[in-house]
N, C-alpha and C positions, 0 to 999 in steps of 0.2 A: 143762718149761722148758728152753730151749736156752741153751747157754753161748757165750761169745765164740769159743771154739775151734771149736765146732760151726758157728757162723755163718761163721767164716773158712774152714773146710774146705768148706762148701757153696759159698761164693763162689769159692774156687779151683777147685772142680769145674766150676762154671758158666763161668768165664772160660776154663778149659781146653778147653771144647767150642766156643768161638768159632773161626771160621776164622782161620788164621794168614796173615800176609802173606808173599808170596814176596819175595826181595830185589829183584826187578825191579818189583814192584807198588808198593811203598812210595814210591819217588821220584815215580812218575807220579801217585799219589794225593795226595802233598804238593803237587805243582804244581797239580793241579786244585783242591785245597783253598785254595791261595793265591789262586786266581782266583775264589773265592767258592762253590765246590761243597761244600755242607754235608754231602752224603752221603759224599764222599771223605774229609772230615775225620773224620766218624763212623767210617768204616771203618778209618782209621789209628789212631784212639783205641782202638776195639775190638780191633784186631789187636795192640795193645801192652799191654792190660790185664794179661795174665798176667805179662809181663816186669816191669811196674810193681809188681805184687804181690810177685813173687819178690825184686826189688831192695829193696823196702820192708822185707821180713822180714829181709833180710841187713844192711841199712844203718841201720835205725832205732835211735835211742838206747834204752838199756836201760830207761828209765823210761816209754817210750811203749807203750801197749797195741798188740799186733800189728794188731788190726782198725783202730785209729785210724791207725796207720802206713800201712796199705794205702789207706785213704781219702785221706790226705794225698798219697800217691804218685799216686793217680788225679787229684787236683786239679793236681798239678805236670805230669802228662802232658797233661791237657787244655789247660793254659796254654801248654805248649810247642807243641802242635799249632795252637791258635788264634792264637798270636803268630807262627806261621810261622818259628820259630827255625831258622836254617840247619842243615842236616844232618838226619839221621833221628832221630826222637824217642828211640828206644831207645839210640842212641849218646850222646845228651846227658843222658839221664834219670839215670844214676847220679851224675854231677857235680852236676846240679841238686838231686837229693834230698839229697846231703850238705850242700850249701849251705842248703837249706830247713830240714833238721833242726837244723843249727847255729844258724840264725836263731831258730827256735822255742825252742831251749834257752836262747839268750841272752836272749830276751824274758821267759822264765820265771825267769831268774836261776839256771839250773842249770849 
């Protein structure tokens, strides 16, 4: 039986193998994504999954399971890319995660 820690380690290993985006690639992919190119959006999301996971582990509330925090961060990342939020997702992700985790905590009365 695998534990959450093992699942998390496996996930981090997998996203660590995904190709990273160069600083010049991301803006071009975001523009293409805004024009409806789903492959470009997918590439931006995949290129930022490791960043999202690392930020989640650093910023998540103490009561949230790490694997859940990473899943929540992935959802925030997808929303940022799909909504075409100005700027690069990695630049906005920490701010959005803090806001998201605060809202979850508020809803749970914590």
